[in-house]
Structure formats: C-alpha cells, structure tokens
C-alpha positions in Angstrom: 21.7 4.3 -20.2 18.4 3.8 -21.7 16.3 6.8 -22.1 14.0 5.9 -19.0 16.7 5.7 -17.1 18.0 9.2 -18.4 14.5 10.4 -18.0 13.9 9.4 -14.5 17.7 10.6 -13.8 16.6 14.0 -15.3 13.6 14.4 -12.8 15.2 12.3 -9.9 18.0 15.5 -10.4 15.4 18.3 -10.3 14.1 17.0 -7.1 17.1 16.2 -5.6 20.3 18.4 -6.6 22.3 17.5 -3.5 23.0 14.1 -5.2 25.8 14.6 -8.1 24.6 11.8 -10.6 23.3 10.6 -14.1 21.9 7.2 -13.1 18.7 6.7 -10.9 20.4 4.2 -9.0 21.8 6.4 -6.9 19.4 8.0 -5.8 17.9 5.5 -3.0 20.9 5.3 -0.9 21.8 9.2 -0.8 17.8 10.3 -0.4 16.2 7.0 1.2 16.3 4.9 3.4 15.5 1.3 4.2 12.3 2.3 6.1 10.8 4.5 2.8 11.9 1.3 1.1 9.6 -1.0 3.1 6.6 1.4 2.5 7.1 1.0 -1.5 7.3 -2.7 -1.2 4.2 -3.8 -1.9 3.9 -0.6 -4.0 6.0 -2.8 -6.5 5.2 -6.2 -5.0 1.7 -6.0 -4.6 -1.0 -8.3 -2.8 -3.4 -9.9 -4.7 -6.7 -11.3 -4.2 -8.7 -14.5 -6.2 -12.5 -13.7 -5.9 -14.6 -15.1 -7.9 -12.4 -16.4 -10.7 -11.1 -13.1 -11.0 -7.8 -11.9 -9.5 -7.8 -8.0 -7.6 -4.8 -6.4 -7.0 -4.6 -4.8 -3.1 -3.1 -1.4 -2.9 -5.1 0.4 0.3 -6.5 0.2 3.4 -9.9 -1.6 2.8 -9.7 -2.9 -0.9 -10.5 -6.7 -0.2 -13.6 -5.7 2.0 -14.5 -2.8 -0.3 -14.0 -5.6 -3.4 -15.9 -8.4 -1.8 -18.5 -5.8 -0.4 -19.6 -4.5 -4.1 -19.4 -8.6 -5.9 -21.2 -10.9 -2.9 -24.2 -8.7 -3.8 -24.4 -9.9 -6.9 -23.6 -13.3 -6.3 -25.0 -13.9 -3.4 -28.6 -12.3 -5.4 -28.0 -15.1 -8.1 -27.1 -12.2 -9.7 -24.9 -13.4 -13.4 -22.4 -11.1 -15.3 -22.0 -12.1 -18.7 -18.5 -12.2 -20.2 -18.0 -8.7 -20.9 -19.9 -7.3 -18.2 -18.5 -9.1 -15.8 -14.6 -8.1 -17.5 -15.3 -4.4 -17.3 -16.6 -5.0 -13.9 -13.0 -6.7 -12.6 -11.1 -4.4 -15.1 -12.5 -1.4 -12.7 -11.2 -2.6 -9.7 -7.6 -2.8 -11.1 -7.7 0.4 -12.7 -5.4 2.4 -10.8 -4.3 6.3 -11.4 -0.8 6.1 -10.7 -0.9 10.2 -9.0 -3.9 8.6 -6.7 -2.1 6.1 -4.8 -0.1 8.9 -3.7 -1.8 11.2 -0.9 1.7 13.6 -0.6 1.2 15.4 -3.9 -1.5 17.0 -5.8 -2.7 15.9 -8.5 -1.4 16.9 -11.9 1.3 18.4 -9.9 4.1 15.3 -11.0 3.1 14.7 -14.6 6.9 13.8 -15.8 7.1 11.9 -12.3 4.0 9.6 -13.0 5.0 9.2 -16.3 8.5 7.5 -15.6 6.6 5.9 -12.4 4.0 3.9 -14.7 6.2 1.6 -16.8 8.0 0.5 -14.2 4.9 -0.2 -11.8 3.1 -2.1 -15.5 6.5 -4.9 -15.9 6.8 -5.4 -11.6 2.8 -5.7 -11.6 2.9 -8.2 -14.6 6.3 -10.1 -13.2 4.4 -10.4 -9.4 1.4 -11.5 -11.3 2.2 -14.4 -13.1 4.9 -15.8 -10.5 1.6 -15.8 -8.2 -0.8 -16.8 -10.5 1.7 -18.9 -14.0 -1.6 -20.7 -15.8 -3.3 -17.3 -15.4 -3.6 -15.0 -18.9 -3.2 -11.8 -17.5 -1.8 -8.3 -18.9 -1.0 -5.1 -17.4 -0.7 -2.5 -19.5 -0.1 2.0 -18.7 -3.2 3.3 -20.2 -2.5 7.3 -21.2 -5.0 7.9 -23.7 -8.2 8.1 -21.4 -9.3 11.4 -21.1 -11.7 10.2 -18.4 -7.9 9.3 -16.5 -4.6 10.2 -15.5 -1.9 8.3 -16.4 -2.9 4.9 -15.2 -2.5 1.1 -14.3 -3.9 -1.8 -15.5 -4.5 -5.1 -15.2 -6.4 -7.2 -17.4 -7.0 -10.5 -17.4 -8.9 -13.9 -19.2 -11.3 -14.5 -16.7 -12.3 -18.5 -16.7 -16.2 -19.4 -15.9 -17.3 -17.8 -13.4 -19.0 -19.8 -9.9 -21.6 -18.2 -8.7 -22.3 -20.8 -6.6 -19.2 -19.5 -4.1 -16.5 -17.5 -3.5 -13.3 -18.5 -2.6 -10.5 -16.1 -1.8 -6.9 -16.5 -2.2 -4.8 -14.5 -1.5 -1.3 -14.6 -3.8 
C-alpha cells in the first residue's frame, strides 16, 4: 500500500472500527451503500459549465445561477476585465474549501479527513475537466498554504479571450 492508502485506512479505521481491514477499498462495501455512492458521484465527477469563455465547476444547488447572476451585469454593461482581473474572478468561483462541501460535520472537526480527501478530489476533477475540455489548459490544485482558507481545491485555467458580446453556455 502507498502512504495515501495507509493514511486513509488509518482514518477510516478510527471512524469505523467494526471493519477489519487495512485498505480503504474495503470500507465502502461494509459501511456505505449504493445510495451513498450515488450522492457522491457528482463530488468526484462534477458538472461543469462554460460561460463567457471560462469553465465553472458546479457543486451546489443554484451555483450556475449564482455565477451567471454575478457575471451577467459585467457583460451587459459592456464592462471589461483585463486578463488578471478576469482570471482572479473566475478562480474565486472555482475555489472550494473541502470541509464546506459537507453540512453534516463541523468545520475544522476532521482536518485529517479533509487533508486526505483533497488530493483525491484534485485528481478526479482534473481528469473530469480534461476529458470534457481536452483542448483547454487546466490545472486543479490543492490549496493548503493560504491562511484565509482551510484546505481547498482550486481550478486554474488559461482563459481564452472573452467574447463579451455573447454568453455561451455548455454543460459538460
């Protein structure tokens, strides 16, 4: 086993002592259900929307409308954002604190779980984005050195020139 698997198995073993295993793959069949797995499918392989030339990861109800609601006034007023401003704005919508994705645990309560989960999400999200948008340059990273954030996943992308006159949408 590798160290990530060892770490995950140790964490799962603490939370599910009834499972006699030293490998994380043995836990989902013992303590989870197909219904649980279905709930998490979109966490590991999220919906993505392209809007105004940028990709946005959609993880929560109403998120697409929120993004559109914040960006549409800029476009409709004929506003322009320079490359760095536009990149920073897009990145702000694509930065997710891992602990805040879950409502059933208090923030900061499971730091070791979040630290173990974040690299797994990073890898699956990167593959999701690359498979849906192979022509785009996308990097998904774990942010754990920003004092303003807990452990977070961040989607960075090389943005094409913004076509401010139109707002194309494509759910990948």
